[in-house]
N, C-alpha and C positions, 0 to 999 in steps of 0.2 A: 697625632691620633686621628684616625678617620672617623667619619660620622657613624659608621657601623659600630666601631669600637665604643664610641661614646654612648650610643643607645644601648648596646649590650651591657656596658658597665652600669648604667643607671638602673636598668631593670634588675640585673643580678644583685647589686648592692641593696636595692630596696627590698627585694624578696628575701634576701639573706637575713634581714633583720625584721621581717614580717611587718613592714610598713605599708600603708596604703598610699596611693598617689595623692589622696586628699591630705594625709598627714604631712607628707613632704611639701606639698603645695602650701599648706597653712604655715609651715615653718619658714618657707621662703617668701611668704606674702604674695603668692601667685595662685591662680585657680588650679583646680585639679585638671581641668582641660588643658591649660597651658603646660603643666608638667607632663601630661600624657603626650602632648605633641613633641616634647623633647625625647621621651622614651621611644616614640614611634618614628622618629627621624623626620617628622613633618616640619619641625622648626629646630633651629640650632640656637642654644642659649647664647646671648651676647657675652662678651668678656666680663661685663659687670655682674652677670648672673652665674657664671661658672665658678667664681670664687665662693659665693654662698652655697652653691650646690656641693662643691668639694668639701667645704667646711662642715656642712650638715652631715655628709656621709662619714667624714673623718671623726667627728665627735661621736657619732653613733658607734663607730668601730671602737673608739677608745673607751667609751663608757659602757658599751654593750647593753644599752637600755633604750627604751622607746623614747621618741621625741617628746 
């Protein structure tokens, strides 16, 4: 997956479930600014962060509720 695909997916999934960057950041124990950097492609999450990011979006999809 390219960096563009990652950033597009992060934004698309967050907006699909009406989450703010702060809500996602809080769930992942990172700042809103750090999560924003992932969405803007300024930084790429390390492998240790990709698993929690993926899990957070998966759980939101499965439960269809807010974090």
